C-alpha positions in Angstrom: 16.6 -18.6 -6.2 13.1 -19.9 -4.2 10.4 -17.5 -6.1 7.4 -17.2 -4.9 3.9 -17.2 -7.2 1.3 -15.5 -5.5 -2.2 -15.4 -7.0 -6.1 -14.9 -5.9 -7.1 -18.6 -6.1 -10.2 -18.9 -8.2 -11.4 -21.8 -5.7 -11.4 -21.8 -2.0 -9.6 -18.8 0.3 -7.4 -16.1 -0.6 -3.4 -17.6 -1.1 -1.3 -14.8 -1.8 2.0 -14.7 -0.3 1.4 -12.7 2.8 1.8 -12.2 7.0 2.0 -15.0 9.5 -0.6 -15.8 12.1 -0.7 -13.1 14.5 -0.7 -12.8 18.3 -2.9 -10.9 20.7 -1.5 -7.2 20.1 -1.2 -5.0 23.3 -3.6 -2.6 23.5 -1.7 0.3 24.8 0.3 -0.4 21.0 -1.1 2.3 19.0 2.2 2.9 16.4 4.1 0.0 15.5 3.0 -1.8 12.3 3.8 -5.3 11.4 2.4 -6.0 15.4 1.5 -10.1 13.6 5.0 -10.9 13.0 6.8 -10.9 10.0 5.6 -11.9 6.4 4.6 -15.4 5.4 6.3 -18.0 4.2 6.1 -17.4 0.7 4.4 -20.7 -0.6 3.2 -20.6 -4.3 -0.4 -22.0 -5.0 -2.0 -22.5 -8.3 -4.5 -21.1 -9.8 -7.5 -23.8 -9.5 -8.9 -25.6 -13.0 -12.7 -23.9 -12.2 -12.8 -20.5 -12.7 -15.9 -20.4 -10.5 -14.7 -20.2 -7.2 -16.7 -22.3 -4.3 -16.8 -19.8 -1.9 -15.1 -16.5 -1.6 -12.0 -15.5 -0.6 -11.4 -14.8 3.1 -8.5 -13.1 4.7 -7.7 -13.1 8.4 -7.4 -9.3 8.0 -9.5 -6.2 7.1 -11.2 -3.1 7.0 -14.0 -1.0 6.7 -13.6 1.8 4.6 -16.2 4.5 5.4 -16.2 8.1 5.0 -13.7 9.9 6.2 -12.0 7.2 8.6 -11.4 3.5 8.8 -12.1 0.3 10.7 -9.5 -2.5 11.4 -10.0 -6.3 12.4 -7.9 -8.8 12.7 -9.7 -11.9 13.1 -6.5 -14.5 14.6 -5.3 -11.8 16.5 -8.4 -10.1 17.7 -7.6 -7.1 17.9 -9.7 -3.9 16.0 -8.3 -0.1 15.3 -10.8 2.7 14.7 -9.0 5.5 13.1 -11.2 8.6 11.6 -11.2 12.1 11.4 -12.6 12.7 15.0 -9.9 10.1 16.4 -7.8 7.3 17.3 -8.3 4.4 19.3 -5.2 2.7 18.5 -4.9 -1.2 18.4 -7.1 -2.6 21.0 -7.9 -5.8 21.8 -11.2 -7.6 21.7 -10.9 -11.2 22.9 -14.7 -11.4 22.6 -14.3 -11.2 19.3 -17.0 -13.8 16.8 -16.1 -14.9 13.7 -18.7 -17.1 12.0 -19.2 -17.8 8.4 -15.9 -15.3 7.3 -17.2 -12.8 9.4 -16.1 -10.6 12.5 -18.3 -8.9 15.1 -18.2 -7.9 18.4 -18.0 -4.4 20.6 -15.2 -2.3 22.4 -15.3 0.1 25.0 -12.7 2.9 24.1 -12.8 6.2 26.0 -16.4 6.3 27.1 -17.3 5.5 23.6 -18.5 1.7 22.1 -17.9 0.7 18.2 -19.4 -2.3 17.7 -18.2 -4.1 14.2 -19.9 -6.3 12.1 -17.1 -6.7 9.3 -16.9 -9.4 7.0 -13.3 -10.7 5.9 -14.4 -10.9 2.7 -12.9 -8.0 0.2 -15.6 -5.7 -1.8 -18.1 -7.3 0.8 -20.4 -4.9 2.7 -20.0 -4.3 6.4 -20.9 -1.8 9.4 -20.3 -0.1 12.6 -22.0 1.4 15.1 -20.2 4.4 17.1 -22.3 4.5 20.4 -21.6 7.8 22.6 -23.1 8.8 25.5 -25.7 11.3 25.3 -25.9 11.2 21.5 -28.0 9.3 18.8 -25.4 6.0 17.6 -23.6 6.8 14.2 -23.9 4.0 11.7 -21.3 4.0 9.5 -21.6 1.6 6.4 -18.4 1.0 3.9 -16.9 -1.4 1.9 -14.7 -4.5 3.0 -10.8 -3.8 1.9 -8.4 -7.1 2.2 -5.1 -7.6 1.0 -5.6 -9.0 -2.0 -8.7 -7.6 -3.0 -10.9 -10.6 -4.2 -11.1 -10.2 -8.1 -14.5 -9.0 -9.5 -14.8 -11.4 -12.3 -12.9 -14.6 -11.9 -12.9 -15.5 -15.1 -11.1 -13.0 -16.7 -9.3 -12.4 -13.7 -7.9 -15.8 -15.3 -6.7 -14.7 -18.2 -4.0 -11.9 -15.9 -2.2 -15.6 -14.6 0.5 -16.3 -17.5 1.5 -13.0 -16.6 2.8 -14.7 -12.9 5.4 -16.6 -15.0 6.7 -14.0 -16.7 7.3 -12.6 -14.6 8.7 -15.8 -12.5 11.7 -16.0 -14.9 12.6 -12.5 -14.6 12.8 -12.4 -10.9 14.8 -16.2 -11.4 17.2 -14.5 -13.9 18.3 -11.3 -11.3 20.7 -13.2 -9.7 22.4 -10.6 -7.9 19.0 -9.3 -7.0 16.7 -10.8 -5.3 13.2 -9.1 -6.5 9.3 -8.6 -5.5 6.7 -7.4 -7.5 2.5 -7.3 -7.5 0.2 -6.5 -10.3 -3.6 -5.5 -9.9 -5.8 -5.0 -12.8 -7.9 -1.5 -12.2 -9.8 -1.3 -15.5 -12.0 -4.6 -14.6 -10.3 -6.0 -18.2 -9.1 -8.4 -15.9 -11.5 -8.8 -13.5 -9.5 -6.8 -10.9 -7.3 -9.7 -10.3 -4.0 -9.4 -8.3 -1.2 -11.6 -8.8 2.3 -11.7 -7.0 5.5 -12.8 -7.4 7.5 -12.9 -4.0 5.1 -10.2 -3.4 6.0 -10.7 0.3 9.7 -9.5 -0.2 10.9 -6.7 2.6 13.5 -4.2 1.2 14.1 -1.6 2.4 11.7 1.0 1.3 13.6 3.6 -0.1 11.9 6.6 -1.3 8.9 4.6 -2.0 8.3 5.1 2.0 7.0 8.8 0.7 3.7 7.8 -0.9 2.4 6.8 2.8 3.4 10.0 4.0 1.5 11.9 1.1 -1.5 9.9 1.7 -1.5 11.0 5.3 -1.1 15.0 4.4 -4.3 14.2 2.4 -6.3 12.4 4.7 -5.9 15.4 7.0 -6.7 17.9 4.1 -10.2 15.6 3.2 -11.0 15.9 7.5 -10.5 19.7 7.3 -7.7 19.9 9.6 -5.4 21.0 7.2 -5.0 23.1 4.1 -2.7 22.7 1.0 -2.2 26.5 0.9 -1.2 26.5 5.0 2.6 27.3 5.2 5.1 25.8 6.8 8.2 27.1 8.4 11.7 25.4 6.5 14.9 26.7 8.1 18.5 26.1 7.2 18.8 22.9 9.9 16.2 21.2 7.6 18.2 20.8 4.6 19.9 17.8 3.9 21.1 16.2 0.7 20.1 13.6 -2.0 16.8 13.9 -4.3 15.3 16.8 -4.3 15.1 20.4 -5.2 14.2 22.3 -2.2 18.1 22.1 -0.9 18.8 24.7 -3.5 16.6 26.9 -2.4 17.1 29.8 0.7 16.1 29.2 4.1 14.4 30.4 6.1 11.0 30.6 4.3 8.0 29.6 4.7 6.5 26.5 2.2 2.8 25.8 1.7 2.2 22.4 1.8 0.8 21.7 -1.7 4.6 22.6 -2.3 5.7 20.2 -0.1 3.7 17.2 -1.3 4.4 17.9 -5.1 8.2 17.9 -4.4 8.0 14.8 -2.2 7.1 13.1 -5.5 7.8 14.8 -8.4 11.4 15.1 -7.3 11.6 12.4 -4.2 12.6 15.4 -2.0 14.2 14.7 1.4 13.5 18.1 2.9 10.4 17.8 2.2 10.1 14.7 3.3 11.4 15.0 6.4 9.5 18.3 6.8 7.0 16.3 6.5 7.3 14.0 8.9 7.8 16.5 11.5 4.8 18.4 10.4 2.6 15.4 11.1 3.7 14.9 14.6 6.9 12.2 13.6 6.8 8.5 12.8 3.6 7.4 14.7 1.2 9.3 13.0 2.3 7.6 9.2 2.8 4.2 11.3 -1.0 4.4 12.4 -2.0 4.8 8.6 0.2 2.1 7.5 -1.2 -0.2 10.7 -5.1 1.1 10.2 -4.3 -0.6 6.7 -3.5 -3.9 7.9 -0.2 -3.3 5.7 2.1 -5.4 8.1 5.0 -5.0 6.0 5.6 -1.6 6.1 7.6 1.0 8.5 8.6 4.5 8.6 11.4 4.3 11.1 14.0 6.7 10.1 13.8 10.5 8.3 15.5 10.8 4.6 19.1 10.7 4.8 19.5 9.8 8.5 23.1 7.9 8.3 23.1 7.6 12.2 19.9 6.2 12.4 20.0 4.0 9.8 23.6 2.7 11.5 21.2 1.9 14.7 19.3 -0.5 12.7 16.1 2.2 12.0 15.5 1.2 8.5 12.3 2.1 6.3 11.2 -1.4 5.4 7.7 -2.3 2.3 6.8 -5.0 0.0 4.8 -5.6 -3.1 2.0 -6.2 -1.4 1.8 -3.3 0.6 2.5 -0.7 -2.3 -0.2 -1.9 -4.0 -2.6 -2.4 -1.2 -1.8 1.0 -0.9 -2.2 2.1 -4.6 -5.0 0.5 -4.9 -7.0 1.4 -1.7 -6.3 5.5 -3.5 -7.4 4.1 -6.9 -10.5 3.4 -5.5 -11.3 6.3 -3.0 -11.1 3.8 0.0 -8.4 6.4 2.0 -8.8 9.6 -0.2 -11.4 11.6 -1.6 -11.9 11.5 -5.4 -10.3 15.7 -5.1 -6.9 14.1 -3.0 -6.8 10.6 -5.5 -6.7 12.7 -8.3 -4.2 14.7 -6.8 -1.8 12.2 -5.6 -1.9 10.6 -9.3 -1.4 13.8 -10.2 1.9 14.4 -8.9 2.7 10.9 -9.4 2.4 11.9 -13.5 4.9 14.9 -12.7 7.6 13.0 -11.4 11.1 13.6 -12.9 13.3 10.4 -12.0 12.5 8.1 -15.2 15.1 5.7 -15.9 12.8 2.6 -14.4 9.3 2.2 -15.5 9.2 5.1 -18.4 12.3 4.1 -19.8 11.4 0.4 -20.5 8.5 1.5 -22.0 7.9 2.6 -25.1 7.9 7.0 -25.1 4.3 8.8 -24.1 2.8 5.5 -22.4 0.9 7.0 -19.3 2.4 6.1 -16.3 2.3 8.0 -12.7 5.2 6.6 -10.1 7.5 6.7 -7.9 10.6 5.7 -7.1 13.6 4.3 -5.1 16.4 4.0 -4.3 19.3 3.1 -1.9 22.9 1.3 -3.0 21.4 -2.0 -2.0 17.9 -1.3 -3.7 16.4 -0.3 -6.7 12.0 0.1 -6.7 9.7 2.2 -9.4 5.8 1.9 -8.2 2.4 2.9 -9.5 -0.1 3.1 -12.2 -0.2 2.4 -16.0 -3.0 4.8 -16.8 -3.3 3.2 -20.2 -6.7 3.8 -21.0 -9.0 1.1 -20.5 -6.5 -0.7 -19.1 -5.2 1.3 -15.9 -2.8 -1.3 -13.5 -0.9 -0.6 -10.2 2.8 -2.7 -10.1 5.1 -2.3 -7.7 8.4 -3.5 -9.0 10.8 -3.9 -5.5 14.6 -5.4 -5.7 17.1 -5.5 -3.0 21.2 -5.9 -3.9 22.8 -3.4 -6.2 21.1 -0.8 -7.8 22.5 -0.9 -11.0 21.5 -4.3 -11.7 18.4 -3.6 -9.7 17.2 -0.6 -12.1 17.9 -3.3 -15.0 15.8 -5.9 -13.4 12.7 -3.5 -12.4 13.0 -2.0 -16.2 12.8 -6.3 -17.0 9.6 -6.5 -15.0 7.8 -3.1 -16.2 8.1 -4.2 -19.8 7.0 -7.5 -19.4 3.9 -6.0 -17.8 3.4 -4.0 -20.4 4.2 -5.8 -23.2 1.4 -8.5 -21.6 -1.1 -5.6 -21.1 -1.2 -4.9 -25.1 -1.0 -8.2 -26.1 -4.8 -8.7 -27.1 -6.2 -10.9 -24.7 -7.5 -13.1 -26.7 -4.0 -13.8 -27.7 -3.1 -14.5 -24.6 -2.0 -18.2 -23.7 -2.1 -20.1 -20.6 1.4 -21.1 -19.6 
């Protein structure tokens, strides 16, 4: 089995296995993520010997995070996208974009509004967006640049996480029946906010992991003041589907609050809640617009839960470990949701009732917040290890038979835990 190990290298540009070169996008295309194509070649790169970077890692894609919105840049495809509380430009071509010294800059005009930007292609940098409308003073929006992966804040501390890659690679190699991928990002600073991956661009069916993006899009609208969680939605008997969840056992029609739909979406992986929220949000397009605005090219929402007819037509939901951790990291860092919505989302994940994977692999009482995904040919568990001082985002994804995939996920989950609880001084480079 070919295994791609990836770390954010301590010398030179970013080396995580990721998307390939993107063509110039059609500016009319506003809803389809993955506009740049499929994930990359999965080549592996070893970390450099010198832990001091020669220059900051750069990426071909980045997005500027500012209160209430994002501004996405693809420097190879020469496209941008503004998506905020006041509107969405869709993916817009900017053939005149300038890329100099790792900074993309330019201007586009959409619907009479000009967007002038200066966005570094280096994560954690500062960028600016100026929004210019007729008869109004220009609005300057400074913000933090987000890439996938984000560069480490401390390469020396980050190097201490590298041995975990080798340990996880052995677990992945042993999973002969289940192609597997794993991405891990330190959130605590203990390992310098380093990210590592083994087959991080693996793209299996997303199963219920896709529900995380549905929740984030809902909470984004709450943050924008467009909806309130105590708003009610009429759920009818026609909305009821089987599989996981609790709503299917209730009597309909009835009005269900957005808060309960959001909670059940994660806590019980409720398929009825998922489908109702997809409809409430306006279909697949808004969720895919969220995905596209964060440049998560391996992820797409293309069918509702338990829609077997759509699945037979080849309409399927997909994601990757790298994309999942990109989302989890953006949520944790407050780059896509407000602190209140972030805490609510993680709280729902802590209430997860499907606990046969990550929690089952760890000692009782280890704090985790997670979301599972199960299909006959996929088994996933993703989320946060919330061990104080060692908070970590993880994504364990597998394809192939679910039963053996469950065991592979548990092995990966335990491998990460054992590494995290080992004193840093005791870590041995492999």
